[in-house]
N, C-alpha and C positions, 0 to 999 in steps of 0.2 A: 234743676230737674235730677231725680234720682234714676239709676239705671234701669228700675223696674218699669219706667214710663217708657221706654224704646219699644219699638214695634219690630217685631221679628218677622218679615214679609216672606221669608223661605219656608216658615213651618205653619202658617195661617191657611188652614185648610177652606177658608171662605175666599180666598184670592185665587180667581182662575188667570193663571199667568199664560195659557195658551190663547194666542190671539191677542195679547195685551198690546196695545197700540194701533191695533187695526180693528176699531169696534165695528166698521163699516165693511168688513169682508163679506163678500158674495158667496153663498154656498155653492153656486154654479161654477166656481172657479177651483173648487176643490177636486182632488182627484181621489174617487171613489176607489175604494178596496186597493189601495195601493200597496204593492209588494216588493220590498226590497230584494233586488237582484245584483249579482255581482257581473262584471265587464264578461267574464267568462260564460255565465248563465244567458246573457243576452246574446252573445255570438252563436251559442249552440243553438237557441230558439232560431235565430236567423238562419243557421245553416239548415234546420229541419223545413221552415218554411220555405226556403228556396229550392231545397230538394222536394217537396210536395208540389210545389208549383211546376218545376220543371218536369216531374212525372205526368202531371195532369196536360202539360202542353204537347209532350210525347205521344202520349194515348191519343189527344186529339188530332195531332197530325198525322199520325198512322191511320186511325178511323177514316180521316178526309181522304188520304191516298188511296185507301180502297175503293172509295166511291168518287174518285176525282172527275172521272168522265161526265157524269152528270153535271158537275159544278162548272166544269168548262163548257160544257153546252150553254148552260145558263149565262155565263158572262160573254157568250158570242154572240148572244141574240141582239143586242144593239148594233153590231156590224151587220146590218141585213145587206145581202147582195154582195157581200166580200167573200172572196175565198183566202183562206189561209195555207201558207206554204211552210214545210219544214225546209228550212236552208242548210241545215248542217245535220250531221248524225247525232241522233239523241236530243235533239232540241225540244222536242214534244216531252220528253221524260224530265228534261230540268224545267221546262214550263208546269209538268204536273207536281213536281216537287215545290215549285215556288207557290202554285196557287194551293196547295195542300197546307203549306206553312201558313200562309196568311188565314185560311180559313181556321185552321186547327188554333191558331191564336186568338181568333174571335170566340170559338165556342168555349176555350179554357179560360177566357178572361174574367167571367164570374168567380171561378175557383180562385183564380191567381188575386184577385180583388179581395176575396175572403181572406186569404193568407195574410195580404198586407193589412187588412184591417185587424187581425187577431194580433199581429205583431206590434203595432201603434197603439192599440186600444187602451193597455195601461197606462200610457203616458199623457192620455187625454182627459182633460177636466170634463165636468158634467155638461158644461156649455158646449163645449166642441163634439162631445157624444151626440148631443141632441142635432148637430148639423150633419153626422156621419151618414146616416140612412138617406136623408133627402137628396144629399151630395152624391152618393154613389149611383143611388136610383136614377136621379136625374142625369148624371153622366152617362150611364148605360143607354137610357133610352134616347138622348141627344146623339151618341154615337152611332146606333142602330138608324135613327133619323138621317144622319149625315150621309150613311152607305146608301140609304134607300133614295133620297135626293140625287146623290151622284148617279146611281144606276138609272133612274127614270128620267132625269133631265139633263145634268151636265154630259155625261158620256154620250148620249145620243145627239146631244147639240154639236158637241165637237167633232163626232164622226160624220154627221150630216155636213157639215162645214168642209171636211176634208175630201168626202167623197163628192160632193156637188162642184167644188173647186177644180178638181181635176178630171171630172168626169168624160170631158171631151176630147182629152189628150192622152192618157193613161189609162190601162186597165188595172181593176181595185185587185191586186194581188199583195197580201201583207204578210210579212214574216209573223208567224204566231208569237213567237217570242218579244217582239217589240210592242205587238199589240196588246199582251198581257202586262208587261211593264207599264204600260200607258194607264191600263184600265186599272190596276192595283194600286197604283200611285195616286191616282185621282180619287179613288174609293177611299183610301185610307187617310188622306190628305184632308179631303171635306170631312170625314168623320172626327178627325183632331179639331178642325176650325168650328165644329158644331159645339164645342167645349166652352165657348166663350160665355154664355150664360152662368155656367157652374162657377166659372172663375170670378165674375162679377159678383154672385152671391155670396161667395165665399170672402172677399174683401170686404162686402159690405157687411155681412154679419159680425166679422172680425173687427170692425170699426175702422179699417183703413182706409175705406174710400165710401163715400156717400153718394146717393143717387143724383144729387146736385152737381157734384164734382164730375160724375161720370157723363152727365148731360153737357156740361159747360165745355167738354172737350171734343164736341161732335164734330167740328171741322177736321180735327186730327184723325179722328176715326174714321171720317170719309176718305181721307189721304190713304190712311193704313189699309183700309178694306180693299180698295183698288191695288195697292202694292201687294196686299196678302193674295188677291185673287191672281195676280200676274205670277207670283212665286208659285203657289200651291198647284195652279193648273199647268201640266204637262205641254198642253196644246198652246197655240200662239194665236188663235182667233180671239177677236175682241168680244164676242157674244157669250162663249163659255165663260170668260174672266169677268164679264159684267154679271153673269148669273151668280157666279161665286160671290163676288163682291157685294150684290145685292142680298144675298142670304147672310153674309156676315154681318151687314149693317141691319137687318131684320133681327138677327139673334141679338146683337148689342142693345138695340133699343128695347127688345123684350126683356133683356137681362135687367135693364133699367128699371123697366115696370116691376119687375119681381123684387128687386131692391128696395123700391118704393113700397110694395105691398107689405114687405115685413117691416115697414117702419124705419128704415135706415136711409 
């Protein structure tokens, strides 16, 4: 064999070395519009995103504090027939700050989510970007659904239990600070518990867990829902804990249905 018969693959224009050895690469796993950034550029962008998010939260909290009285009155509705007392100087003021803080976080959460999305978007593949909008939208709807569920069902059920239990023995005079600590904790813990289907959909779409695997662990899920209901519910009555545990179970099996619907 003469030297002229050797093939120089490094200069042959007909040979596509990009993707060599990976003929079955999926375009959905590519990073569209990938831009090289240094670690300092990433840190600078992260600083800006955090700054914008904090500004949005601060503006929302301040706005809620200006109208905090109607918000407090709405949150007092489930405690029918109960009189609230200010047991220490400034107690209602600090309650107002707490209520405005939680309300401002809820109002600013869409903008905060937007900043998070804009920061992580360049590092997501096409497949992951297809999940982004459904996951964010579903998470927001479920969180609001959890707040509504807690306000309409869980809080009245817990308060009715405590009111009726001691109705013949004590007069219902409650500390306003303790009441709102109870209500706000129950509201937001329920909103977080309602994120279960979103987590299931993510695990299924990424191929980590299938719907059959999720269904096979139903015994552990029942036990876990009871424990979760006991942990997240600030009251000790079994009825409220059972309501939350039942909601968690319903969300879990509903999440299995969603995962099955997408073919996982």
